[in-house]
C-alpha positions as CSV (number, residue, x, y, z in Angstrom):
1,M,2.9,-30.3,-4.7
2,N,6.4,-29.7,-3.3
3,F,8.2,-26.4,-2.7
4,E,11.9,-27.2,-2.4
5,R,14.4,-25.6,-0.2
6,N,16.6,-24.7,-3.2
7,D,13.8,-23.0,-5.1
8,P,14.0,-19.2,-5.3
9,C,12.4,-17.6,-2.3
10,W,8.8,-16.3,-2.8
11,C,9.8,-12.8,-1.5
12,G,11.8,-12.0,-4.6
13,S,15.1,-11.5,-2.8
14,G,16.9,-13.7,-5.4
15,K,18.1,-16.0,-2.6
16,K,17.2,-19.6,-2.3
17,W,14.2,-20.3,0.0
18,K,16.4,-22.2,2.5
19,K,18.7,-19.1,2.9
20,C,15.9,-16.6,3.1
21,H,12.4,-17.1,4.6
22,Y,12.5,-20.9,5.0
23,P,13.5,-20.7,8.7
24,A,10.4,-18.6,9.5
25,M,8.1,-20.9,7.5
26,P,8.6,-24.7,7.9
27,K,6.9,-26.8,5.3
28,T,5.1,-28.7,8.0
29,Q,3.1,-25.5,8.7
30,L,1.8,-25.2,5.2
31,S,-1.5,-26.6,3.9
32,E,-1.7,-28.2,0.5
33,Q,-3.4,-25.0,-0.8
34,A,-0.6,-22.9,0.7
35,L,2.1,-25.1,-1.0
36,F,0.2,-24.8,-4.3
37,Y,0.0,-21.0,-4.1
38,L,3.7,-20.8,-3.3
39,K,4.8,-23.1,-6.2
40,E,2.3,-21.9,-8.8
41,F,2.0,-18.2,-8.0
42,N,4.9,-17.3,-5.6
43,I,2.2,-16.2,-3.1
44,L,2.5,-16.9,0.6
45,L,-0.7,-17.7,2.3
46,K,0.0,-16.7,5.9
47,T,-0.2,-19.0,8.9
48,P,-2.3,-18.0,12.0
49,E,0.9,-17.0,13.8
50,Q,2.0,-14.9,10.9
51,I,-1.4,-13.3,10.6
52,E,-1.3,-12.3,14.2
53,G,2.1,-10.7,13.8
54,I,0.9,-8.8,10.7
55,R,-2.2,-7.7,12.5
56,K,-0.2,-6.1,15.3
57,A,2.1,-4.3,12.8
58,C,-0.9,-3.0,10.9
59,A,-2.6,-1.7,14.1
60,I,0.5,0.3,15.0
61,T,0.8,1.6,11.4
62,A,-2.8,2.8,11.5
63,K,-2.4,4.5,14.8
64,I,0.7,6.4,13.6
65,L,-1.1,7.5,10.4
66,D,-4.0,8.7,12.4
67,Q,-1.7,10.9,14.6
68,L,0.1,12.3,11.6
69,C,-3.2,13.2,9.9
70,T,-4.4,15.0,13.0
71,A,-1.1,17.0,13.0
72,A,-1.5,18.0,9.3
73,R,-2.7,21.6,9.6
74,P,-2.0,24.9,7.8
75,G,1.5,26.1,8.4
76,V,2.9,22.7,9.3
77,T,5.6,21.4,6.9
78,T,5.7,17.9,5.7
79,L,9.2,17.7,7.1
80,E,7.7,18.4,10.5
81,L,5.3,15.5,9.9
82,D,8.3,13.3,9.1
83,Q,10.0,14.4,12.3
84,L,6.8,13.5,14.3
85,S,6.7,10.2,12.4
86,R,10.2,9.4,13.6
87,K,9.2,10.1,17.2
88,L,6.0,8.0,17.0
89,H,7.9,5.0,15.4
90,K,10.5,5.2,18.1
91,E,7.9,5.4,20.9
92,A,6.1,2.4,19.5
93,G,9.2,0.4,19.1
94,V,8.7,-0.1,15.4
95,I,10.8,0.6,12.3
96,P,9.7,2.9,9.4
97,A,9.8,0.6,6.4
98,P,10.4,3.4,3.8
99,L,13.5,4.8,5.4
100,G,16.5,3.7,3.3
101,Y,14.3,1.6,1.1
102,G,15.1,1.2,-2.6
103,E,17.6,2.7,-5.0
104,P,18.4,5.5,-4.4
105,P,17.6,4.9,-0.7
106,Y,14.3,6.7,0.2
107,P,15.4,9.5,2.6
108,K,12.4,9.9,4.9
109,T,10.1,7.7,7.1
110,I,6.8,8.6,5.4
111,C,5.6,9.7,2.0
112,T,3.7,13.0,1.7
113,S,2.2,13.4,-1.7
114,L,0.6,16.9,-2.3
115,N,-1.8,18.0,-5.0
116,E,-0.5,16.8,-8.4
117,V,1.9,14.3,-6.8
118,I,0.6,10.8,-7.4
119,C,2.9,9.0,-4.9
120,H,6.3,8.8,-3.2
121,G,6.4,12.5,-2.3
122,I,9.3,13.3,-0.1
123,P,8.7,15.5,3.0
124,D,10.3,18.9,2.8
125,T,10.1,22.4,4.2
126,R,7.0,23.6,2.3
127,P,4.2,24.4,4.7
128,L,0.8,23.0,4.1
129,Q,-1.6,25.7,3.0
130,D,-5.3,26.4,2.3
131,G,-6.4,24.4,-0.7
132,D,-3.9,21.6,-0.4
133,I,-4.7,17.9,-0.5
134,C,-2.0,15.5,0.8
135,N,-1.7,11.8,0.9
136,I,0.2,10.6,4.0
137,D,1.6,7.0,3.6
138,V,2.9,5.1,6.6
139,S,4.5,1.6,6.5
140,C,6.2,0.1,9.5
141,I,7.9,-3.1,10.7
142,R,7.1,-4.7,14.0
143,E,9.2,-7.7,14.9
144,G,9.7,-8.6,11.3
145,Y,6.1,-8.1,10.2
146,F,4.9,-5.2,7.9
147,G,1.9,-2.9,7.8
148,D,1.0,-0.3,5.2
149,T,-1.7,2.3,5.0
150,S,-2.4,5.8,3.7
151,R,-5.0,8.5,3.9
152,M,-5.8,11.8,2.3
153,V,-6.0,15.0,4.3
154,T,-7.5,18.2,3.0
155,I,-6.3,21.6,4.1
156,G,-9.0,24.4,4.3
157,K,-11.2,24.9,1.3
158,I,-10.2,22.7,-1.6
159,S,-11.3,23.0,-5.3
160,P,-14.1,20.9,-6.7
161,K,-11.6,19.0,-8.8
162,K,-9.5,18.1,-5.8
163,K,-12.6,17.1,-3.9
164,L,-13.6,14.9,-6.8
165,V,-10.4,12.8,-6.8
166,V,-10.3,12.6,-3.0
167,D,-13.9,11.3,-2.9
168,V,-13.5,9.0,-5.9
169,S,-10.3,7.4,-4.7
170,Y,-11.9,6.7,-1.3
171,E,-15.0,5.1,-3.0
172,C,-12.7,3.1,-5.3
173,L,-10.9,1.6,-2.3
174,Y,-14.0,0.5,-0.5
175,R,-15.7,-0.8,-3.6
176,A,-12.6,-2.9,-4.2
177,I,-12.6,-4.2,-0.6
178,A,-16.2,-5.2,-1.1
179,V,-15.3,-7.6,-3.9
180,A,-12.3,-9.1,-2.2
181,K,-13.1,-12.7,-1.1
182,P,-12.0,-16.3,-1.7
183,G,-12.4,-17.6,-5.2
184,V,-12.7,-14.2,-6.8
185,P,-9.9,-13.4,-9.3
186,I,-7.5,-10.6,-8.4
187,S,-8.5,-8.8,-11.6
188,A,-11.9,-8.0,-10.1
189,I,-10.2,-5.4,-7.9
190,G,-9.0,-3.4,-11.0
191,Q,-12.3,-4.0,-12.7
192,V,-14.5,-2.4,-10.0
193,I,-12.0,0.5,-9.5
194,E,-11.7,1.5,-13.1
195,D,-15.4,1.1,-13.8
196,Y,-16.2,3.6,-11.0
197,A,-13.4,6.0,-11.6
198,T,-14.0,6.4,-15.3
199,S,-17.8,6.8,-14.6
200,K,-16.8,9.9,-12.6
201,G,-14.6,11.3,-15.3
202,C,-11.3,10.3,-13.6
203,S,-8.4,8.1,-14.6
204,V,-6.6,5.3,-12.8
205,V,-2.8,5.2,-12.6
206,N,-1.4,2.0,-14.0
207,Q,2.3,2.6,-13.3
208,F,2.0,1.7,-9.6
209,I,0.0,-1.1,-8.0
210,G,-1.0,-2.7,-4.8
211,H,1.1,-5.6,-3.5
212,G,1.4,-8.5,-1.2
213,I,2.8,-7.6,2.2
214,G,3.4,-9.2,5.6
215,L,6.8,-10.9,5.9
216,S,8.3,-8.5,3.4
217,F,7.5,-4.9,2.3
218,H,6.5,-6.0,-1.2
219,E,5.5,-9.6,-1.9
220,A,3.3,-11.4,-4.5
221,P,0.7,-10.9,-5.7
222,E,0.7,-7.7,-7.7
223,V,-2.7,-6.0,-7.3
224,C,-3.5,-3.8,-10.3
225,H,-6.1,-1.0,-9.9
226,H,-6.8,-0.8,-13.6
227,Y,-8.3,-3.3,-16.0
228,N,-6.2,-6.5,-16.2
229,N,-6.4,-10.2,-16.7
230,N,-5.0,-11.6,-13.4
231,Q,-7.1,-14.7,-12.9
232,I,-5.4,-15.9,-9.7
233,P,-8.2,-16.5,-7.2
234,M,-8.0,-14.8,-3.9
235,A,-7.6,-17.3,-1.0
236,P,-7.8,-17.3,2.8
237,G,-4.4,-16.2,4.2
238,M,-3.5,-13.7,1.5
239,T,-2.4,-10.4,2.8
240,F,-2.0,-7.4,0.4
241,T,-2.6,-3.7,-0.1
242,I,-5.3,-2.0,-2.2
243,E,-4.2,1.6,-2.9
244,P,-5.9,3.1,-6.0
245,M,-4.3,6.3,-7.3
246,I,-6.9,8.4,-9.1
247,N,-6.2,11.4,-11.3
248,A,-8.4,14.2,-12.4
249,G,-6.7,14.2,-15.8
250,V,-4.6,11.7,-17.7
251,R,-3.4,8.6,-15.9
252,E,0.3,9.0,-16.7
253,G,2.8,10.1,-14.1
254,V,6.3,11.5,-14.5
255,I,9.1,10.5,-12.0
256,D,11.2,13.4,-10.8
257,P,14.6,13.3,-12.6
258,I,16.4,14.7,-9.6
259,D,15.1,12.7,-6.5
260,H,14.0,9.7,-8.6
261,W,11.1,9.1,-6.3
262,T,8.4,11.8,-6.5
263,V,5.8,11.0,-9.2
264,R,3.7,13.9,-10.5
265,T,0.8,13.8,-13.0
266,K,1.9,14.4,-16.5
267,D,-0.7,17.2,-17.0
268,G,-0.4,18.8,-13.5
269,E,-3.9,17.8,-12.5
270,P,-4.6,16.7,-8.9
271,S,-4.3,13.1,-7.8
272,A,-5.5,11.2,-4.7
273,Q,-5.0,7.9,-3.0
274,W,-6.3,5.9,-0.1
275,E,-4.8,2.6,1.1
276,H,-5.4,-0.4,3.4
277,T,-3.8,-3.7,4.1
278,L,-6.2,-6.6,3.8
279,L,-6.4,-10.2,4.9
280,I,-8.5,-12.5,2.9
281,T,-10.6,-14.6,5.3
282,E,-12.8,-17.7,4.8
283,D,-15.8,-15.5,3.7
284,G,-14.5,-12.1,2.7
285,A,-11.7,-9.6,3.7
286,E,-10.6,-8.1,7.0
287,I,-9.1,-4.6,6.9
288,L,-6.1,-4.9,9.1
289,T,-5.2,-1.2,9.0
290,L,-8.6,0.1,10.2
291,L,-8.6,1.8,13.6
């Protein structure tokens, strides 16, 4: 199985491999399985050297997230959390991956998604207050390698409905991690998540998904959290996120027509999300963003 220098790069940049990631990934470093996954599925199975770089990026990402969650208290604005994030990224010598990403360019270094916001909430001057739930999402780049993780924080006493989605999304993440291992189809992740979420009366967002990560912010494979038929087997060297977004009401989200980033539940019911970056190993999965 050959992966030619003039083929489109696996990262989705639209460039030829030789003009994009080829210099960082000589063919001589790739096993037959890695060449097969690149050619057939556009999935990069990482080398030991790349895994070490990704592991270091993930460790810093997890540390920054932990510090931001500790700082999230009543009266603190999400803009203040973003300002702290900028300071922490600078001190660690890493780059916040979301800043300037996409179209229109994302304006902040983190995402802070409160209450009915499913994802991509932009930090602003609203103070956190009793009864809020907030997902803080951190992604950073260290020496060209990416890490990505998020966590829910609860402020004061929250409603039973908010507690439900926070707890269900957490359980969904760890049930999905438990089935992640070589030879298991990627669809098993969505199967276990939607089975559990619906059993608790919740819905699973299907507009946004997990993704490969490591040498780029978003790589193959796509990792759906809902029922799907992705039969690509997981394989050692895969690195990707699992980040189930769980709603108390309907699964549909509406993108803000003004900022073009913030996604809110269609019915205004609360939503929650937890996220880790994983490495598929020879016998299971390693959570790279676990402190």
